[in-house]
Steps between C-alpha positions, in 0.01 A plus 500: 500500500443157362499359850248757615280421201515128577417556866204734412371244254514229778312729738231582245453137417453433877229763506599642839535878577697408816738287287542767245590760767735248657673437162535863443655557842730206457611627167599818659256729312471854658162600616379210703512567878603219734319439829804618688498831314135545568537428857801740532313766315195502735736518796690789338176686439407464856850604629477810272162576646628477860802703416287785355249478786766531765665784321152685491406435869829506673536869500377793689130544431502188296192397710406824672443699178357225293114526482479120448754359741493749785458306822221651717417378846364155547118477464462422872688829580275723301305565806815615667573737215151642479483550874845672534431720188174611642693610813740708292778263531576472126883525553533182688295293253677677201847411651398132572383465137817655357729282700300188418562583131873564572517160660351335190727702263801382702400142527442426130872574438559166689230314315685442163718208618194335673292519179782402269553184713143422471517542118809261482296241694232471225528163326558476117160332445331799694680757295457379144127476522484870597656633181190405295225597754537879442374784709651500845506121550861482601449769769168324623678161517791658683265666751301181566802289550719727692301766693504321844866426472583842385300666768661286758841606391395862432331552842826537708635743239179720520518494880855594501437784248199637697697516814799657313293798382307528831173394332431260780560769754278758333217244437536380863463866605186530280340187660606605856353838449174353382481230764554773765188692408238468787218376279704220336411172655619264225878535478650457143839379404502360140788300364692762323782282378264249349293769338797674340648177388178404311474860344872494390491142358165586322654819348805307368289231347275756338802679344646166378171416331500829313860431384408161389227629274732757380761235404234286338336792299796739433810402304714779642440366855679174405843603604690177425532267205337223709198723585467595132513129389261374779245774460536540128292210400757244453358266772168364354 
C-alpha cells in the first residue's frame, strides 16, 4: 500500500493522466484495461456476433422466411419475374427464389471460419480504438477493411451451395424460359453467384452490427469476463 501511495504521489506530481493510468496498471490495481485486453475484447465481440449470425441464418428458412434477409431475384431479373408471372408461370419463379434462399442458408454455414480469420487479422492498434467509438464502429471497420477479401473467399462457397441445392438449375430454367419467349430480344443472364454472395455477406454484417450494439448496451449480452470488462467502462 505504501508503495502504491508513493507511485500515485509521483504520478500526481507529474500531472499526467496517462502517467497515472500507467502507474496504476504497473501497480497491479484491478479495473484498468490494457490495450491487449481491449483489442481482444473487440475481436471477441465480433466473433460472438458472427457466431450468432451464422446460427440464425444457417438453418432452413433462415433467409427464406425472414422479411429482412430473404433473397429475392436480382434487380435485373425482375423483368423476367414479372413476365413469367403474367403468363401464369408462378411456380417456376417461386421455385427459383426458394432454392436461391436455400443456397444462401447452406453457404453461411461455411462462412464462420472465413470471417473469424478476418477478425484475427485485425491489428491491435485497429482494435483498441474501436472500443471507445461506440455504436457499430467495430462492424463498420470490419466491413470496410475485409469485405472484398471475404467476398472473394465466400464466392466459391456460395457457388457450390447454389449448385448443391439446384438453385443454379432452377434459376437457369427461369432465365432459359424467359429468353425463349418470342418477343424477348434482349437475353438476360445475371450473375447469380455474385448477387447471392453480396446479399449473404450483407446479411451477416447486418446481424453482427446488431449484436455489437447489443453487447455495448446490454450487460446480459456480455457473455465472458473479458466482454464485461471491456464494455463495462473500464477502458476510458
